[in-house]
Steps between C-alpha positions, in 0.01 A plus 500: 500500500731653767595438866440736777853581602597875514886481478607797294884463536710463191661165609359158508406328834498149357781257487642628165609847408278600200601863494739408216334472159702195406375318804139584399564371148658179620182426698299463183708216351291197436165685559239498231410860599766633281311381201217723588693818601884553441697427814721819434190726525377311812839531673515876393175554676662365815350142491647170563340163457365316812217273367284319523367540150592839369532692828773769527609716791636851511837500692435834634128530606459113520168526314406202284338494164367193316249391223720659224383519138694548178549872433477609864721795605700409822541850615143572468387178676752590784340848536155354537593320798768721648487858375720618781767244448845671561646313205263631258522854627886487450540296191183564297441864613355593154211250522333640824178553328313311241435668260757779584371851507574763228448230213789261600413135521739254660696295237657175625716469187649833572549420861687177399736693276558760767577229766755337263650851419557551876671161528716568198370212317412714202638832356283796421635603148215762449628830381388785744345729458224342303380840356825698449319774324323582836814524709445870520242618768400791284425253211286296740320805622416613158296179434255614759337765286164303490523356854155485660447828702309299776795245548603499865885493408681789345698463176802664660514239775448208249776627274734529769418150616635386154135458350374634163143517377379243241213721383212273612292546820749539789761239374880582548810304453845506644783608260743262665338169605206532262236428780152646449261641751147618482187541716635786708301569810499797753786469746735326228838639465722433187811385688321269735285335231805449267702352797203279617447332166849499341735514803794354303492770232847640453383864513307444821816321650702815415713355223640734243282417195542837322215681662517889415322692782292800403651824622182704524326780279175546315414134456442453859241761529331369163484137636378522858676782704362840562731791440477596864624153607782511246616835614502369858729228406730733305511734799610216738809392287721694759590319812454827692136533372410151598654541838303828551170306419541317834497818712242463783421135393527228753656205326631168646795504250795770500393779260838528353510120413162535327611802301824340380291200389317734270173540716312805610207537736153557389427680822254251637596214726813299391416493141796574262545508128819461283566819285614294210269195458200628698490182715336546836551311837343536822463285824872527594663301774791666698751235394426524118757635266361750241746373224389149558137575495550704187659195335243259630196689355631696210817320369479671162537860623791644311606730789528191714693308241737811434571545875514141625552280192364180354670266737338679815157464341568135412604421849186668660258333254633166572520527879181325576157391356274759381223414744712625787502852361239766598185469317418810303186700565232549250614853390816650378714201528554589876609202717294414803624455853635157592386275787754351734653191354397172668800325647418171316468685174834668578656168572370363162605802313848474643509124395399598147764762477761228562367276232672466164336732252541240212378156648323652816593186683855528648652791687718778334857467564697629183624851455567601143809706432532800401135592539467364854143372464396191719208337349564127431600165657817311409319268260326764301786720486715231312326565160492887538733713301300829566345638807123450483442841670725739308607281207867582563761248413601275781877493543510313835246298722577506877317284742386680819319394809198679649456470874 
């Protein structure tokens, strides 16, 4: 079923370079395998044809798969023999579990569409948001009047993450992408689950989709916040009040930087809370920037958006894969401490950061003017008229070289 090689790099060791999807597709010409399983899906899963019979090999992990049947899912077969394949973890991030937790099941048809969207082969003409009547956070919060009292996630957090209640069990839906989630468990946080299962949602990516943040008031107390907690947040609206909360607290981050980023101290350890969105973080490292951590974990905070803007949040959200971020603890949405990054993982992360965000094959080399974003290779940039990050019009494309 598979060979015993343990090569985990993203480039082929064989005579041909099959890291390019077109090269993988060409390998299936003349083979009977394509009659059983579409060659495009095999190539998207990282496979190229080697023979004999219907044997294929992954260009990245070098594992082989054979004995194909009509209806087989290439990505799923790939995961069975090589769950740690770097290509799978980079390109098929959303299919890491089968079925996925929280009620989401891997959909290969959707993955196919998403892959072609990234390559610019098709254009997404969907009108966003999908549920415009739920653009207001207050409107979303009001749908939780019958939310189960024993549910592990607060209505306030769900509404802030763009989700509204469907009135059945613990089913919620995103007002922007239309994605649905259910089966909430202890330790789940609204932002993390939304991002995990619908990472390409424009709201999650920080695009301006008309979201209207909630400014606070009685509704917060009615749907999940105690008056004591609400008053605590109100008292911390002043920079001076937040800064004073750090008196006598040993914290690895400069107190003034934390306070300016909207955080105040809870008085124990390095835990901090945002006075506006209520988002909490802990396990800080000395080199971390409070504004960036705020944007990573709570990109919908209206204080953050007002102070730093949508473009800043976009850039932080798209800096790296979600799995490189701190894993939240099982309470309060606090982030846990991070382990030191393995040198090999760091090298692979840097390699991924240089990859074109559209085809995921070639290196990025084109800067879009006037927005200045650097996200695509020369080939993929040719068909673009708008920046895939900020949706701004591209007036000029400048080729650059990265050392």
